C-alpha positions in Angstrom: -124.6 14.7 -24.7 -123.9 11.9 -22.2 -126.0 13.7 -19.7 -128.9 13.9 -22.1 -128.8 10.2 -22.8 -128.8 9.3 -19.1 -131.9 11.4 -18.6 -133.7 9.8 -21.5 -132.9 6.3 -20.3 -133.9 7.0 -16.7 -137.2 8.6 -17.9 -138.0 5.7 -20.2 -137.3 3.2 -17.5 -139.4 5.0 -15.0 -142.2 5.3 -17.5 -142.1 1.5 -18.3 -142.0 0.5 -14.6 -144.9 2.8 -13.8 -147.0 1.2 -16.5 -146.2 -2.3 -15.2 -147.2 -1.3 -11.7 -150.4 0.3 -13.1 -151.3 -2.8 -15.1 -150.7 -5.0 -12.0 -152.8 -2.8 -9.8 -155.5 -2.8 -12.5 -155.6 -6.5 -12.7 -155.7 -7.0 -8.9 -157.9 -4.0 -8.1 -160.2 -3.7 -11.0 -162.8 -2.0 -8.9 -160.3 0.4 -7.2 -160.7 3.2 -9.8 -159.7 5.8 -7.2 -156.3 4.3 -6.8 -155.8 4.1 -10.6 -156.8 7.7 -11.0 -154.1 8.7 -8.5 -151.5 6.6 -10.2 -152.3 8.1 -13.6 -152.0 11.6 -12.0 -148.6 10.8 -10.6 -147.5 9.4 -13.9 -148.4 12.6 -15.7 -146.5 14.6 -13.1 -143.4 12.5 -13.5 -143.5 12.9 -17.3 -143.8 16.7 -16.9 -140.7 16.6 -14.5 -138.7 14.6 -17.1 -139.5 17.1 -19.9 -138.7 20.0 -17.7 -135.3 18.5 -16.8 -134.6 18.0 -20.5 -135.5 21.6 -21.3 -133.2 22.8 -18.5 -130.3 20.7 -19.9 -130.9 22.1 -23.4 -130.6 25.6 -22.0 -127.4 24.6 -20.1 -125.8 23.2 -23.2 -126.6 26.3 -25.2 -125.0 28.5 -22.5 -121.8 26.3 -22.6 -121.6 26.6 -26.4 -122.0 30.4 -26.1 -119.2 30.7 -23.4 -116.9 28.5 -25.6 -117.4 30.8 -28.6 -116.7 33.9 -26.5 -113.5 32.2 -25.1 -112.2 31.3 -28.6 -112.8 34.8 -29.9 -110.9 36.3 -27.0 -108.0 33.9 -27.6 -107.9 34.9 -31.3 -108.0 38.6 -30.5 -105.0 38.2 -28.2 -103.1 36.3 -30.8 -103.0 33.1 -28.8 -103.4 29.6 -30.2 -106.7 27.7 -29.8 -106.1 25.6 -26.6 -108.0 22.7 -28.2 -105.6 22.6 -31.2 -102.3 22.7 -29.3 -100.0 19.7 -29.9 -97.1 18.7 -27.7 -93.9 18.4 -29.8 -91.5 15.5 -29.5 -88.7 17.9 -28.7 -88.9 21.5 -27.4 -86.3 23.7 -28.9 -85.0 26.0 -26.1 -85.5 29.7 -26.8 -82.8 32.2 -26.8 -81.9 33.7 -23.4 -84.7 35.9 -22.1 -83.5 39.3 -21.0 -85.6 41.1 -18.5 -86.4 44.8 -18.5 -85.5 45.4 -22.1 -87.7 47.8 -24.0 -88.1 47.9 -27.8 -86.2 50.9 -29.0 -87.5 52.5 -32.1 -84.7 53.2 -34.6 -85.1 55.4 -37.7 -84.4 52.5 -40.1 -85.8 54.5 -43.1 -82.9 57.0 -42.7 -80.1 54.5 -42.8 -78.0 54.1 -46.0 -75.8 51.0 -46.0 -73.9 50.3 -49.2 -73.0 46.8 -50.3 -69.5 46.3 -51.7 -69.0 43.2 -53.8 -65.3 42.1 -54.0 -64.8 40.7 -57.5 -61.9 39.5 -59.6 -62.1 37.0 -62.4 -65.3 35.1 -61.9 -68.0 35.8 -64.6 -70.3 33.8 -62.2 -70.4 37.1 -60.2 -73.8 37.5 -62.0 -75.3 34.9 -59.7 -74.3 36.9 -56.6 -75.5 40.2 -58.2 -78.8 38.8 -59.4 -79.7 37.8 -55.9 -78.5 41.1 -54.4 -80.7 43.0 -56.9 -83.6 40.6 -56.5 -83.9 41.0 -52.7 -82.8 44.7 -52.5 -85.7 46.7 -51.1 -84.3 50.0 -52.2 -81.5 51.2 -54.5 -81.2 54.4 -52.5 -80.9 52.7 -49.1 -78.6 49.9 -50.3 -76.4 51.1 -53.2 -74.4 48.3 -54.6 -70.7 48.9 -55.5 -68.8 46.2 -57.3 -65.0 46.6 -56.8 -63.1 44.6 -59.4 -59.5 43.5 -59.3 -57.6 41.3 -61.8 -58.5 43.3 -64.9 -60.5 40.3 -66.2 -62.4 41.5 -69.2 -65.1 38.9 -69.3 -66.0 39.5 -65.7 -65.9 43.3 -66.3 -68.3 42.9 -69.2 -70.8 40.9 -67.0 -70.6 43.7 -64.4 -71.1 46.5 -66.9 -74.2 44.8 -68.3 -76.1 45.8 -65.1 -75.8 49.5 -66.1 -77.0 52.0 -63.5 -78.3 49.3 -61.1 -74.9 49.4 -59.5 -71.6 51.2 -59.5 -68.6 49.5 -61.0 -65.1 50.5 -59.7 -61.7 48.9 -60.7 -58.7 48.5 -58.5 -55.9 50.3 -60.5 -52.8 48.6 -59.2 -52.3 45.3 -61.1 -48.6 44.9 -60.3 -47.2 41.7 -58.6 -46.4 42.0 -55.0 -42.8 41.1 -54.1 -42.6 38.1 -51.8 -39.8 35.9 -50.6 -39.4 32.8 -52.7 -41.0 30.6 -50.0 -44.1 32.8 -50.0 -44.6 33.3 -53.7 -47.3 30.7 -53.7 -49.3 33.0 -51.4 -49.4 35.8 -54.0 -53.1 35.5 -54.4 -53.8 36.1 -50.7 -51.6 39.3 -50.8 -53.4 40.6 -53.8 -56.8 40.0 -52.1 -55.6 41.9 -49.1 -54.4 44.8 -51.2 -57.8 44.8 -53.0 -59.7 44.9 -49.7 -57.8 47.9 -48.5 -58.3 49.8 -51.7 -62.0 48.9 -51.9 -62.8 49.8 -48.3 -60.8 53.0 -48.7 -63.1 53.9 -51.6 -66.2 53.2 -49.5 -65.2 55.2 -46.5 -62.7 57.8 -47.8 -64.1 58.6 -51.2 -67.8 57.8 -51.0 -67.9 58.8 -47.3 -70.3 56.2 -46.2 -70.8 55.4 -42.4 -70.9 51.6 -42.8 -70.7 48.9 -45.4 -71.7 45.3 -46.0 -68.9 43.3 -47.6 -69.7 40.5 -49.9 -67.4 38.4 -52.1 -68.3 37.4 -55.7 -69.0 33.8 -54.8 -71.8 34.2 -52.3 -75.5 33.6 -52.5 -77.7 35.7 -50.2 -80.9 35.0 -48.3 -84.3 36.8 -48.9 -83.9 38.7 -45.6 -80.2 39.5 -46.1 -80.9 43.3 -46.1 -83.4 43.1 -43.3 -80.9 41.3 -41.1 -78.2 43.9 -41.6 -80.6 46.9 -41.4 -82.0 45.7 -38.0 -78.5 44.9 -36.5 -76.8 48.1 -37.7 -77.9 50.3 -34.7 -76.9 47.6 -32.3 -73.4 47.5 -33.9 -73.2 51.2 -33.9 -74.3 51.7 -30.3 -72.4 48.8 -28.5 -68.6 49.4 -28.4 -68.1 45.7 -27.5 -69.2 44.8 -31.0 -67.1 45.3 -34.1 -69.0 43.4 -36.8 -72.2 41.7 -37.9 -71.8 38.6 -40.0 -74.3 36.7 -42.1 -72.4 33.4 -41.6 -72.5 30.5 -39.2 -69.4 28.4 -39.5 -71.3 25.4 -38.0 -74.4 26.1 -40.0 -75.0 22.7 -41.5 -78.7 21.7 -41.5 -78.4 18.9 -38.9 -76.4 21.2 -36.5 -78.8 24.1 -36.3 -82.2 24.9 -34.9 -85.2 25.7 -37.0 -85.5 29.1 -35.3 -84.3 31.3 -38.1 -84.7 34.5 -36.0 -82.1 33.3 -33.4 -79.0 35.4 -33.3 -75.8 35.2 -31.1 -72.7 37.0 -30.1 -69.4 35.4 -31.1 -65.8 36.1 -30.3 -64.8 34.5 -33.7 -64.7 36.7 -36.7 -66.8 34.8 -39.3 -66.5 37.0 -42.4 -68.4 35.7 -45.5 -70.9 38.5 -45.7 -70.3 41.0 -42.9 -70.8 44.6 -41.9 -68.4 47.1 -40.4 -68.5 50.9 -39.5 -66.4 53.7 -40.7 -65.1 54.1 -37.1 -63.6 50.6 -37.3 -62.0 51.3 -40.6 -60.3 54.4 -39.2 -58.8 52.0 -36.6 -57.8 49.3 -39.0 -56.7 51.1 -42.2 -53.3 52.4 -40.9 -52.2 48.9 -39.9 -54.0 46.8 -42.6 -51.9 43.7 -43.4 -50.2 42.8 -46.6 -51.8 39.4 -46.7 -54.2 37.0 -45.0 -56.4 39.8 -43.9 -59.1 37.6 -42.4 -56.8 35.7 -40.1 -55.2 39.0 -39.2 -58.7 40.3 -38.1 -58.9 37.3 -35.7 -55.7 38.3 -33.8 -56.2 39.7 -30.3 -54.6 43.0 -31.3 -57.4 43.7 -33.8 -60.3 41.9 -32.0 -59.5 43.7 -28.8 -62.1 41.6 -26.8 -64.9 42.7 -29.2 -67.5 40.3 -30.6 -69.6 40.0 -33.7 -73.3 39.2 -34.2 -74.0 36.0 -36.1 -77.2 34.1 -37.0 -78.2 30.5 -36.2 -79.1 30.0 -39.9 -76.7 31.6 -42.4 -77.8 34.5 -44.5 -75.1 33.7 -47.1 -73.6 30.6 -48.6 -70.7 30.1 -51.0 -70.7 28.5 -54.4 -67.0 29.3 -55.0 -65.3 26.0 -54.9 -62.3 27.3 -56.9 -60.2 30.2 -55.6 -56.9 31.0 -54.0 -57.6 28.5 -51.2 -57.9 25.7 -53.7 -61.3 24.7 -52.4 -60.1 24.2 -48.8 -63.0 23.0 -46.7 -65.5 23.3 -49.5 -66.2 19.7 -50.3 -66.1 18.6 -46.6 -67.9 21.6 -45.1 -68.8 24.8 -46.9 -71.1 23.4 -49.5 -73.3 21.9 -46.8 -74.0 25.2 -45.0 -77.8 25.9 -45.0 -79.0 29.2 -46.4 -82.0 30.7 -44.8 -85.1 30.7 -47.0 -87.8 32.3 -44.9 -88.0 36.1 -44.4 -87.7 37.3 -40.9 -88.8 40.8 -40.0 -85.9 41.7 -37.8 -86.7 45.4 -37.8 -89.9 44.6 -35.9 -88.0 42.6 -33.3 -86.2 43.8 -30.1 -82.6 43.0 -30.7 -81.3 44.8 -27.6 -80.7 41.4 -26.0 -77.6 41.2 -28.2 -75.9 44.1 -26.3 -73.3 42.9 -24.0 -74.9 44.4 -20.9 -78.0 42.3 -21.6 -76.5 39.3 -23.3 -73.7 37.9 -21.1 -75.5 37.1 -17.9 -78.5 35.5 -19.6 -76.3 33.5 -22.0 -73.9 32.2 -19.3 -76.9 31.3 -17.0 -78.5 29.4 -19.9 -75.2 27.5 -20.4 -74.2 26.7 -16.9 -77.7 26.0 -15.7 -78.0 23.3 -18.3 -77.4 19.7 -17.0 -73.8 18.6 -17.4 -73.5 15.2 -19.1 -70.8 13.3 -20.9 -70.4 12.9 -24.7 -71.2 9.2 -24.3 -74.4 10.0 -22.5 -75.4 12.4 -25.3 -74.6 9.9 -28.2 -75.5 6.6 -26.6 -78.2 7.6 -24.1 -79.9 10.3 -26.1 -78.8 13.0 -23.7 -80.6 11.3 -20.8 -83.8 12.7 -22.0 -82.8 16.4 -21.8 -83.5 18.9 -24.5 -80.6 21.2 -23.5 -77.3 19.9 -22.2 -73.8 21.1 -21.4 -70.7 19.0 -22.2 -67.4 20.3 -20.7 -64.0 20.3 -22.3 -60.8 20.9 -20.4 -58.1 21.2 -23.0 -57.5 21.6 -26.8 -57.5 17.8 -27.5 -60.7 17.2 -25.6 -62.4 20.0 -27.5 -61.2 18.7 -30.9 -62.3 15.1 -30.1 -65.8 16.3 -28.9 -66.2 18.6 -31.9 -65.4 15.8 -34.3 -68.1 13.6 -32.8 -70.6 16.5 -32.8 -69.8 17.3 -36.4 -68.7 20.9 -35.8 -65.5 22.5 -37.0 -62.7 21.8 -34.6 -60.0 24.3 -35.5 -59.0 27.5 -33.7 -57.8 31.0 -34.8 -55.8 32.8 -32.2 -57.2 30.3 -29.7 -60.8 31.0 -30.5 -63.0 28.1 -31.8 -65.4 28.9 -34.6 -68.6 30.5 -33.4 -67.2 30.5 -29.8 -68.4 33.0 -27.2 -66.8 33.0 -23.7 -65.2 29.7 -24.8 -68.7 28.2 -25.5 -69.7 26.6 -28.8 -73.3 25.6 -29.3 -74.9 23.3 -31.8 -77.8 20.9 -32.2 -77.2 17.1 -31.9 -80.2 14.8 -32.6 -82.6 17.6 -31.7 -80.8 18.4 -28.5 -79.3 21.8 -27.8 -75.6 21.2 -26.9 -73.3 23.7 -25.2 -69.7 22.6 -25.6 -68.2 24.7 -22.8 -65.2 25.1 -20.6 -65.4 25.1 -16.8 -67.4 28.0 -15.2 -64.0 29.4 -14.0 -62.8 29.9 -17.6 -60.4 32.8 -17.7 -59.9 33.4 -21.5 -58.6 32.0 -24.8 -55.2 30.3 -25.0 -53.3 31.6 -28.0 -51.4 28.3 -28.2 -54.6 26.5 -29.2 -54.2 27.3 -32.9 
């Protein structure tokens, strides 16, 4: 448009000037009609040239518009954004480590049958958990729901029975008290839970003969893509011997501590629980030595973990509404009730999750961590991470980790020396839109059991 305007202005100016010259010549050479004729001829020629240039510019603009339309159609066909609409974000969230040379493997998802066992006792509010499990369940045949009830609580049993053939209701038969030394009697509830778990998992694998199971307790909500997440991760769990569970839970999953990338998954050395999947092969290993009590902490011991990891999400696929229980609400008010539950469905079965296999994951993850600029905690909190979007903060001992974790807002306890969500000693979170890797030195040699 600017080019058109310049041409019109120039043409008008030339036309005006030529008329002035003509008028002057006319006044001074009234008898020089031959000169006037030549001037008029030149004026007409100039006008024709101006009009021709305008027509050429019209044709050029039309060609530019045509090429623009072709480009936009090509961008749309390739699934790319319109380059004229792209906006630069204030912060760029780093992507998960990119693994080269991985090929999407096609798994027969339609053939998998993965039961869900709900561990229940004396909470009639189990209906909240069951309603969501049934609401989001894509198939009764692919995801049979089995509610295993302990405690012989009649009101809860009635609630479960009301669901009819939508689920299977089984009851733990041994309701006797477990003998404990006087100093441990207060832990009776933990021992009964452990006994119930052993019986329920025995039913799943030894009686019903399933190959895997998703374990949910009766005080958990589930996300819309709960089943999709476990279905897609099942073949990775089955095929990688360095994995022993898939968990729906992020221990540091408070909203301000996590990315908005709800498709982001990690490996973790910490056993998260709270909605998790295991295989029958693992049960064959664990059943003979299953503990009398505190089964989840027992799972976190090196003898059981055996250097294996779990898969866990950035944004939790479960959250808990069970404030009251055998733990007396430990951590609930300060932490658990703030865990964010994913709300948007992610089609995990259409994604390549092979990056989670150890052979692909470790090198990419450690490169991402130790290539990140190393800064101090003060530079993160007082100087906004020196302008970086990804940073690494090093810790050297247990106390340093705990102090840093407290400032970052993440949980600072250890189980068998492993921090919550840790992998290779590294714990990651978001702080003020900055991806933070709280990491040991690059020469890290393993977890210290005394850090508990």
